[in-house]
C-alpha positions in Angstrom: 40.6 -44.0 18.1 37.7 -44.4 15.7 35.2 -43.5 18.5 37.2 -40.2 19.3 37.3 -39.3 15.6 33.5 -39.9 15.2 32.7 -37.8 18.3 34.8 -34.9 17.0 33.2 -35.1 13.6 29.8 -34.9 15.2 30.9 -31.9 17.2 32.2 -30.1 14.1 28.9 -30.8 12.3 26.8 -29.3 15.0 29.0 -26.2 15.5 29.1 -25.5 11.7 25.3 -25.6 11.7 24.5 -28.9 9.9 21.4 -28.7 12.1 18.6 -29.2 9.6 20.6 -31.4 7.3 22.5 -33.7 9.5 21.1 -37.0 10.9 22.2 -36.9 14.6 20.9 -39.1 17.3 20.1 -37.0 20.4 21.3 -39.9 22.6 24.9 -39.6 21.2 25.3 -35.9 21.6 27.7 -34.8 24.3 28.0 -31.1 23.4 26.3 -28.3 25.4 22.6 -28.1 24.6 22.8 -24.4 23.6 25.0 -25.3 20.7 22.4 -27.7 19.2 20.3 -25.9 16.7 17.0 -27.7 17.3 13.9 -26.0 15.6 11.7 -23.8 17.7 8.7 -24.8 15.6 7.7 -27.4 13.1 4.5 -27.5 11.1 3.8 -30.8 9.4 1.1 -32.8 7.7 0.6 -29.7 5.5 0.6 -28.6 1.9 3.4 -26.1 2.0 3.5 -24.2 -1.3 6.8 -22.3 -1.5 6.0 -19.9 -4.4 9.7 -20.1 -5.3 9.0 -20.3 -9.1 8.9 -16.6 -10.0 8.4 -17.1 -13.7 5.3 -15.4 -15.0 3.6 -18.4 -16.5 5.1 -21.2 -14.4 3.8 -23.3 -11.5 3.7 -22.0 -7.9 6.9 -23.7 -7.0 8.0 -26.6 -4.8 5.5 -28.3 -2.4 6.5 -29.8 0.9 4.8 -31.6 3.8 6.7 -30.0 6.7 8.7 -26.9 7.6 11.1 -26.3 10.5 11.8 -22.8 11.9 14.6 -21.6 14.2 14.3 -18.0 15.5 12.8 -15.9 12.8 14.1 -18.0 9.9 13.1 -21.1 8.0 15.5 -23.9 8.8 14.4 -26.8 6.7 11.6 -28.0 4.4 10.9 -31.6 3.4 8.7 -34.6 4.1 7.2 -35.1 7.5 9.8 -37.8 8.3 12.7 -35.6 7.1 11.7 -32.6 9.2 10.2 -34.1 12.3 13.3 -36.1 13.1 15.0 -32.7 13.7 12.8 -31.9 16.6 14.4 -31.4 20.0 12.9 -31.6 23.5 11.5 -28.0 23.3 10.4 -28.0 19.7 6.8 -27.0 19.3 5.0 -29.2 16.6 1.7 -28.3 14.9 -0.2 -30.9 12.8 -2.1 -28.9 10.2 -4.1 -31.9 8.9 -3.4 -31.3 5.3 -4.1 -27.5 5.2 -2.4 -25.2 2.7 0.4 -22.9 3.7 1.8 -20.1 1.6 4.2 -17.2 2.1 2.7 -14.2 4.0 0.8 -11.8 1.7 2.3 -8.4 0.9 0.3 -5.4 -0.2 2.5 -2.9 -2.2 0.3 0.2 -1.9 -2.0 0.8 1.1 -2.3 3.7 3.4 -3.1 1.7 6.5 -2.2 4.4 9.0 -4.7 6.8 7.4 -7.4 4.3 7.9 -6.4 3.6 11.5 -6.4 7.4 12.3 -9.8 7.6 10.6 -11.1 4.9 12.9 -9.8 6.8 15.9 -11.4 10.0 14.6 -14.8 8.3 14.4 -14.5 7.1 18.0 -13.1 10.4 19.3 -15.0 13.1 17.3 -14.8 15.7 20.0 -11.0 15.7 19.7 -11.0 16.4 16.0 -13.9 18.8 16.0 -11.8 21.2 18.1 -9.9 22.1 15.0 -11.4 20.4 11.9 -14.8 19.7 10.5 -16.0 18.5 7.1 -19.1 19.6 5.2 -20.7 18.4 2.0 -22.3 20.9 -0.4 -24.2 19.8 -3.4 -26.3 21.5 -6.1 -27.3 21.4 -9.7 -25.9 24.7 -10.7 -22.8 26.8 -9.9 -25.1 29.3 -8.2 -26.5 26.6 -5.9 -22.9 25.6 -4.9 -22.0 29.2 -4.2 -25.1 29.5 -1.9 -24.3 26.3 -0.2 -20.7 27.4 0.5 -22.0 30.7 1.9 -24.5 28.8 4.1 -21.8 26.6 5.6 -19.6 29.6 6.4 -22.2 32.0 7.7 -24.5 29.6 9.6 -22.9 26.3 10.3 -19.5 27.6 11.3 -20.8 30.6 13.2 -20.5 29.0 16.6 -17.5 26.8 15.9 -14.4 26.9 18.1 -11.9 29.6 17.0 -9.4 28.2 14.7 -11.5 25.3 13.5 -11.0 24.5 9.9 -14.0 24.1 7.5 -13.3 21.5 4.8 -16.1 21.8 2.2 -16.5 18.9 -0.2 -18.2 19.7 -3.6 -19.6 16.9 -5.9 -17.0 14.9 -7.7 -17.7 12.3 -10.3 -21.0 12.8 -11.9 -23.2 10.7 -14.2 -21.2 11.8 -17.2 -17.8 11.5 -15.7 -17.5 15.1 -14.4 -19.0 16.4 -11.2 -20.3 19.9 -11.1 -18.1 20.6 -8.1 -15.0 19.7 -10.1 -16.0 22.0 -12.9 -16.9 24.7 -10.4 -13.4 24.8 -9.0 -11.7 24.1 -12.4 -13.4 27.0 -14.0 -12.7 29.3 -10.9 -16.4 30.0 -10.2 -15.1 31.2 -6.8 -11.8 32.9 -6.3 -9.6 33.2 -3.2 -10.6 36.8 -2.9 -14.3 35.9 -2.9 -13.7 33.2 -0.3 -11.7 35.6 1.8 -14.6 38.0 1.9 -16.8 35.2 3.2 -14.3 34.0 5.7 -11.6 36.6 6.4 -10.2 34.8 9.5 -11.5 31.2 9.6 -9.5 28.6 7.6 -11.7 27.3 4.7 -10.6 24.6 2.3 -12.9 23.6 -0.7 -12.1 20.4 -2.6 -13.5 18.2 -5.4 -11.6 15.4 -7.2 -8.1 17.0 -7.2 -9.3 20.6 -7.6 -9.0 22.7 -4.5 -9.3 26.3 -3.2 -8.0 27.7 0.1 -8.7 31.1 1.6 -5.8 33.1 2.9 -6.4 32.1 6.5 -6.2 28.4 5.5 -3.1 28.9 3.4 -1.4 30.8 6.2 -2.5 28.4 8.9 -1.4 25.3 7.0 2.0 26.7 6.2 2.5 27.8 9.8 2.1 24.1 10.9 5.3 23.3 8.9 7.1 26.5 9.9 7.1 27.9 6.3 6.7 31.6 5.9 3.3 32.2 4.2 4.3 34.1 1.1 3.0 33.8 -2.4 6.4 32.6 -3.6 6.6 29.9 -0.9 3.0 28.9 -1.6 3.9 28.2 -5.3 6.8 26.0 -4.1 4.9 24.1 -1.5 1.2 23.9 -2.3 0.9 24.1 -6.1 0.4 20.3 -6.5 -2.6 19.4 -4.5 -1.5 19.7 -0.8 -2.5 16.8 1.4 -4.4 18.9 3.9 -7.0 16.4 4.7 -4.4 13.8 5.4 -2.1 15.9 7.5 -4.1 18.3 9.6 -5.2 15.6 12.1 -1.7 14.1 12.4 0.2 17.3 12.5 -2.1 19.3 14.8 -3.2 16.6 17.2 -0.7 13.8 17.1 2.5 15.8 16.9 2.5 15.9 20.8 0.9 12.5 21.1 3.2 10.2 19.3 2.9 7.4 21.9 -0.9 7.4 21.4 -0.5 7.3 17.6 2.0 4.4 17.9 -0.6 2.5 20.0 -3.3 3.2 17.4 -1.1 2.0 14.5 0.1 -1.1 16.3 -3.5 -2.2 17.1 -4.5 -1.6 13.5 -1.6 -3.6 12.1 -2.7 -6.6 14.1 -6.1 -6.4 12.4 -4.3 -6.0 9.1 -2.4 -9.3 9.8 -5.7 -11.0 10.5 -6.5 -10.4 6.8 -3.5 -12.6 5.9 -0.8 -9.9 5.4 2.7 -10.0 6.8 4.0 -6.9 5.0 3.0 -3.8 3.1 4.4 -0.7 1.4 3.2 2.9 1.3 4.4 6.4 1.3 4.3 8.4 4.5 2.3 11.7 4.7 2.6 13.2 8.2 5.7 13.5 10.3 4.1 12.1 13.5 3.2 9.0 11.6 6.9 8.4 10.8 7.8 9.1 14.4 5.1 6.6 15.5 6.5 3.8 13.3 10.0 4.6 14.5 8.8 4.2 18.1 7.3 0.8 17.2 10.4 -0.3 15.4 12.7 0.7 18.3 10.5 -1.1 20.8 10.2 -4.2 18.7 6.4 -3.8 18.4 5.9 -4.0 14.7 3.6 -7.0 14.1 4.1 -6.9 10.3 6.8 -5.5 8.0 6.6 -2.1 6.3 8.7 -0.8 3.4 8.0 3.0 3.2 8.6 5.7 0.6 10.0 9.0 1.9 7.7 11.8 0.8 8.7 14.5 3.2 10.5 16.6 0.6 7.1 17.1 -1.1 5.2 18.0 2.1 5.9 21.7 2.6 9.5 21.8 1.2 9.9 25.1 -0.7 12.8 23.7 -2.7 12.0 20.1 -3.6 14.9 19.5 -6.0 17.3 20.9 -3.4 15.8 18.6 -0.8 16.3 15.6 -3.0 19.8 16.7 -3.9 20.9 16.9 -0.3 18.9 13.8 0.9 21.1 10.9 -0.1 20.1 7.5 -1.2 18.2 5.7 1.6 16.6 2.8 -0.2 17.0 -0.3 1.8 18.0 1.5 5.1 16.2 0.4 8.2 15.6 -2.9 10.0 13.7 -6.1 9.1 10.4 -4.5 10.0 10.7 -0.9 8.9 12.8 0.2 6.0 13.0 2.7 3.2 12.1 1.8 -0.4 12.9 5.1 -2.0 11.7 8.7 -2.4 8.5 10.0 -3.9 6.3 13.1 -4.5 2.6 13.5 -4.5 0.5 12.0 -7.4 1.7 12.7 -10.9 -2.0 13.0 -11.9 -5.3 12.3 -10.2 -8.2 9.9 -10.8 -10.3 9.8 -14.0 -11.1 12.1 -15.5 -8.4 14.3 -13.9 -5.6 12.1 -15.3 -2.7 12.7 -17.6 -3.4 10.6 -20.7 -3.1 10.2 -24.4 -6.7 8.9 -24.6 -9.2 10.9 -26.6 -12.2 12.4 -24.8 -14.4 15.5 -25.0 -12.8 19.0 -24.7 -14.6 19.4 -21.4 -13.0 16.2 -20.0 -9.5 17.0 -21.4 -9.7 20.4 -19.7 -9.7 18.8 -16.3 -6.6 16.7 -16.9 -3.8 16.9 -14.3 -0.3 16.5 -15.8 1.9 17.4 -12.8 5.0 15.8 -14.4 5.0 17.6 -17.8 8.4 19.1 -18.9 9.1 22.3 -17.1 6.8 21.6 -14.1 8.1 21.6 -10.5 7.6 17.8 -10.3 9.5 17.3 -13.6 12.4 19.2 -12.2 12.2 17.4 -8.8 12.2 13.9 -10.4 15.0 14.8 -12.7 17.1 15.9 -9.6 16.2 12.7 -7.7 17.3 10.5 -10.6 20.5 12.5 -11.1 21.2 12.2 -7.4 20.9 8.4 -7.6 17.8 8.1 -5.5 15.3 5.3 -6.1 12.3 7.2 -7.2 8.9 5.6 -6.4 6.0 6.8 -8.5 3.4 6.4 -5.9 0.3 7.4 -7.8 -0.3 7.4 -11.5 -3.5 6.8 -13.4 -2.7 8.0 -16.9 -0.3 6.6 -19.5 1.2 10.0 -20.4 2.5 10.4 -16.9 4.5 7.2 -17.3 5.8 8.5 -20.7 7.1 11.6 -18.8 8.7 9.4 -16.2 10.5 7.2 -18.7 11.6 10.2 -20.6 13.2 11.5 -17.4 15.0 8.2 -16.8 16.4 8.2 -20.3 17.4 11.9 -20.1 19.3 11.2 -16.9 21.1 8.2 -18.5 22.1 10.5 -21.4 23.4 13.2 -19.2 25.3 10.9 -16.9 26.8 7.8 -18.7 27.5 6.1 -15.3 23.7 5.7 -15.0 23.8 2.9 -17.5 21.1 0.3 -18.1 22.5 -2.2 -15.6 22.3 0.5 -12.9 18.8 1.6 -13.9 17.4 -1.9 -13.9 19.1 -2.6 -10.6 17.2 0.3 -9.0 13.8 -1.2 -9.8 12.1 2.1 -10.3 8.4 1.6 -9.7 4.9 2.9 -10.5 1.6 2.3 -8.7 -2.1 1.7 -9.5 -2.0 0.8 -13.3 -5.2 2.8 -13.7 -5.1 3.5 -17.4 -1.7 2.1 -18.4 0.4 0.7 -19.8 -0.4 1.0 -23.5 0.8 -2.0 -25.5 3.6 0.1 -27.0 4.9 1.1 -23.6 5.5 -2.4 -22.3 8.8 -3.1 -24.1 10.2 0.2 -23.0 9.2 -0.4 -19.4 10.6 -3.9 -19.5 13.9 -2.6 -20.9 14.2 -0.1 -18.0 13.2 -2.8 -15.4 10.3 -0.8 -13.9 8.3 -2.7 -11.3 4.5 -2.1 -11.0 2.0 -2.2 -8.2 -1.5 -2.6 -9.6 -4.9 -2.4 -8.0 -7.7 -4.6 -9.0 -10.2 -2.1 -7.6 -9.4 0.1 -10.6 -11.6 -2.2 -12.7 -14.4 -0.6 -10.8 -12.9 2.7 -9.8 -11.6 3.7 -13.2 -13.6 1.2 -15.3 -16.8 3.1 -14.5 -15.7 5.7 -17.0 -15.6 3.4 -20.0 -19.3 4.1 -20.9 -19.1 7.7 -19.8 -16.1 9.6 -21.1 -13.8 7.1 -22.8 -14.3 4.6 -25.6 -14.5 0.8 -25.1 -11.2 0.5 -27.0 -9.4 1.7 -23.9 -10.7 -1.0 -21.6 -7.5 -3.0 -22.1 -5.5 -0.2 -20.5 -7.0 -0.7 -17.1 -4.5 -2.9 -15.3 -3.6 -5.1 -18.3 -1.7 -7.6 -16.1 -1.6 -10.4 -18.6 0.0 -8.3 -21.3 2.4 -6.9 -18.7 3.5 -10.4 -17.5 3.8 -11.6 -21.1 6.0 -8.6 -21.8 8.5 -9.3 -19.1 7.2 -6.9 -16.4 7.1 -7.8 -12.7 3.7 -6.9 -11.2 2.6 -6.8 -7.6 -0.9 -6.3 -6.1 -2.2 -3.5 -4.0 -5.5 -2.8 -2.3 -5.3 0.9 -1.7 -7.9 1.6 1.0 -9.8 -1.6 0.3 -7.4 -3.6 2.5 -7.7 -1.3 5.5 -9.4 -3.6 8.0 -12.4 -2.6 9.9 -11.1 -2.4 13.5 -14.0 -4.4 15.0 -14.7 -8.0 15.4 -18.5 -7.5 14.8 -18.3 -5.8 11.4 -17.7 -7.9 8.2 -14.5 -7.5 6.3 -14.3 -8.7 2.7 -11.7 -11.4 2.3 -8.6 -10.5 0.4 -9.3 -12.8 -2.4 -12.8 -11.3 -2.8 -11.1 -8.0 -3.3 -8.5 -9.4 -5.7 -10.9 -11.6 -7.8 -11.4 -8.9 -10.4 -8.0 -9.6 -11.8 -9.1 -13.2 -12.4 -12.6 -12.4 -13.7 -11.9 -9.0 -15.2 -15.4 -8.0 -14.1 -16.7 -4.8 -12.5 -18.9 -5.2 -9.5 -21.9 -4.8 -11.7 -20.9 -7.9 -13.7 -19.7 -6.0 -16.8 -16.5 -7.6 -18.3 -13.6 -5.3 -19.2 -10.9 -6.7 -21.5 -11.3 -10.3 -20.5 -8.2 -11.2 -22.5 -6.2 -9.5 -19.7 -7.3 -12.0 -17.0 -4.7 -13.8 -15.0 -4.9 -17.1 -13.2 -4.9 -17.8 -9.5 -1.2 -18.8 -9.4 -0.2 -15.5 -11.1 -2.5 -13.6 -8.7 -0.8 -15.2 -5.6 2.7 -14.4 -7.1 1.7 -10.8 -7.3 1.1 -10.9 -3.5 4.2 -12.9 -2.6 7.4 -13.4 -4.6 6.9 -10.5 -7.0 5.7 -8.2 -4.2 8.9 -9.0 -2.2 10.9 -7.8 -5.2 9.0 -4.5 -5.3 9.8 -4.1 -1.6 13.5 -4.7 -2.3 13.4 -7.8 0.0 13.3 -10.7 -2.4 16.3 -12.2 -0.7 14.5 -12.7 2.6 10.7 -12.4 1.8 8.1 -13.7 -0.7 9.0 -17.4 -0.8 9.4 -20.2 1.7 13.0 -21.2 1.5 15.7 -22.1 4.1 17.3 -18.9 5.4 14.4 -16.7 4.6 12.1 -15.1 7.2 9.4 -17.5 8.6 6.5 -15.4 7.3 3.6 -17.6 6.3 -0.2 -18.0 6.3 -2.3 -21.1 6.9 -5.5 -21.2 4.8 -8.8 -22.8 5.7 -9.1 -24.2 2.2 -6.7 -25.2 -0.6 -6.4 -22.0 -2.6 -5.0 -23.9 -5.5 -7.8 -26.5 -6.0 -11.1 -24.9 -4.8 -13.5 -24.0 -7.6 -12.7 -20.6 -9.0 -16.0 -19.1 -7.6 -14.9 -20.3 -4.1 -11.6 -18.5 -4.1 -13.1 -15.5 -2.2 -14.0 -18.0 0.6 -10.3 -18.7 1.3 -9.3 -17.1 4.6 -6.3 -17.2 6.9 -6.5 -19.4 10.0 -3.0 -18.7 11.2 -0.6 -15.8 10.3 3.1 -16.1 11.4 5.7 -13.3 11.0 9.3 -14.1 11.8 8.3 -17.3 13.5 5.9 -15.5 15.8 2.2 -16.3 15.7 0.4 -13.0 15.2 -3.0 -14.4 14.4 -4.6 -17.7 15.3 -8.3 -18.0 14.6 -10.4 -19.7 17.2 -11.5 -22.5 14.9 -7.9 -23.7 14.5 -6.9 -22.8 18.1 -9.6 -25.1 19.5 -8.4 -27.9 17.3 -4.8 -27.4 18.5 -6.0 -27.2 22.1 -4.7 -23.6 22.7 -5.9 -20.1 23.0 -6.8 -17.9 20.0 -4.4 -15.1 19.1 -5.0 -11.7 17.7 -8.2 -10.2 16.2 -10.9 -12.7 15.2 -12.3 -10.9 12.1 -15.7 -11.6 10.7 -15.5 -12.1 6.9 -17.9 -11.7 4.0 -17.2 -13.5 0.8 -19.3 -11.4 -1.6 -17.3 -9.4 -4.1 -17.1 -5.8 -2.9 -19.1 -3.1 -4.7 -17.3 -0.1 -6.2 -15.2 2.0 -3.9 -13.2 5.0 -4.8 -10.8 7.6 -3.6 -8.4 7.9 -0.8 -9.5 7.5 2.8 -9.7 10.8 4.6 -8.9 10.6 8.3 -11.9 12.7 9.2 -14.4 11.0 6.9 -17.1 10.9 9.6 -16.8 14.4 10.9 -19.2 16.1 8.5 -21.6 18.8 9.3 -24.6 20.3 7.5 -24.5 22.9 4.8 -26.2 23.2 1.4 -27.8 20.0 0.2 -26.4 16.9 1.9 
């Protein structure tokens, strides 16, 4: 009788999923093998740092020797003895020989697909040149710029294919913070009528640091791509706020009928992205074929990493953006485990310095270039107001100035006042967010942001990209506004880390990539690439830095219940490092690289050095790395960066 009772108890334990916790001898099991939840994979003899302490100043979390995985989930963590005894006859076991394991890294703002399309454009210039070509025109006076523009149109484009766009770049940031090209367009040194007289039928688009000018042919051609009638009224509704022409022409005109090719391009690029140590990322989508390509990858189970995307299509050529938001419906969280929505967004609420929306003092010349797209009464102000009232999660995808955030918080509080059901618990639960942290927050903004529960994605590259303006147009007193992460954490804000275009991998195994920690080190050192220190009191430590890329980043992505930490029941997304990130000398942190990247229990990348040790084949791209801190980079990556022609002074 006791033997029968004991056998039934064991059967109940197996069926109810004791699996990882029960001590069962395989010799005594008499149930069908498919009911036994043996792990598929066990890693052991490792330093597994779970990152499950999410406090701003606390330790990284629990540390274990071994981890068991079943399917795409973590099954058990513990000592080697506790976990290895769970192994079944088919369980794969990997001895990591003491190496450090952390949750997969997450980048909360990077336009990977733009970089992948740019790589394709460089390798296939003849395809893009059939409809689009970029030129650079420089000069020391407005007159020289005008002559350079005329030269491009009259000579360089004379024999171009019919319908080919000319995108003419004028000088941007200059030695004193303002490029002459920016001033040229800001002060309307050339009008549309003048440009029409130079190019009556060929589309011409002139740009410089957020300023732009299109001739009528370009305006009409671009609006036709989106089936919008080319009227002055529709133009005001669709193109008033810096249209993303450079980022959409290639995708809309070439890839609209080539979505399978675009899906292949993105899938290949995402494998390279994983080789940097990333298992997830967030971005907004610009370009309908890009969305279609991701949907294809999702349906065919081909996504190597996870992507939480912001819906931006109401801003791209929607005449009535508020109406689009009002009819859209809340989608935040919809999707699957590899491709889901994190909210809605518009274009940038300002641009990069000095064309930002800020309370900082500067010269009248600089202040005249400010872009405050979200000021009360503006189209963006009305659109965001509608999104909030329509209970959408609004994602502020690009903000550089503190005044833009004031405007956003004013709108949140206005919506709360107008609709009492939008109470503080609801607002905090939506986790409204803002990206970049270029020149914000001010110290007095932090309590208000914390009260509203706003999440922030901050880019360490801004210490270079925006910090270069400290000696040029802004006072040293403002240095502590550039990504003040320490003050943000101390004030109760949750911060994640982004790389912008710096984390787009070079899709070659012969070209050096900076390591992720080389890119992120400025938040530890608070130094620009020229060695100048900016507000060193805002430095964070290595544990805080890793939290911004793991547990806190998962919260930004609305997936903290399944991502960001290594815990039973969560996705088996992790990275094996070549060195102990937590103990190497600080100067050596940039030399920490991923040897193995696993997403949902699947090995996406296995570097050759570890593969040889394990007696197996390498998996995924084998990137070359450089450990030097990157020099200053700036700006968004344009998909046709390489496709430049002559014209004016190069």
